[in-house]
C-alpha positions, 0 to 999 in steps of 0.5 A: 499500499502506498503511504499518503505522504509519498503522494503529497506532491503528486498532482494526480493523487494528492487532495488539493483544494483544486481537484481538477488534476486528480485522477478519477479512479475508485469511488470518485470515478464513474463507469463512464470515466473508465469507458471514455478513458480506455477508448480515448487512450487508444485514440490518443496513441493512434493520433500521436503515431499518425500526427507525429509521423512516428511510423517506426513506433507503430510496432511497439504501440500496436498492442497498447492501442489494441488492448485499450480499444478491446478493453473499452469494447468489453466495458461498454458491452458490460455497461450496456448489458447492466443498464438493460438489466436495470431497466428490465429489458434483459431479465438477468445478467448471464447467470451471474454478476456482471463483472465475472465474465471477461469474454467479449463474445458472451456479452455480444452474443447476449445483446445480439440474441436479445435484439433478434428476439425482440425484433421477432416478437415486435414484428407485425 
């Protein structure tokens, strides 16, 4: 565990009067902060490589780009599934807590199956 004194000069984790620079993690951040953060990180890396013509770096940053983008998709599917359960569109969350599954295809399959099922039942 990090000693609070070690963070007193850290502009991201200390607790100053002006908290604009504090990182939003844990209880003070929202699910949307995480979703936005991962996709924005991926886009920033891509834009940096393109705008600064750093093509020699593409092989070293491709995995962080893909990881951040993939994780953003996973979090968005979990977020969407959870919200649909909350409003009663989906009856349950895949047989367990929302964060148990790490496989994107589970959430994607569930959402596409429900979409198809809903379209078939609402058709005249």
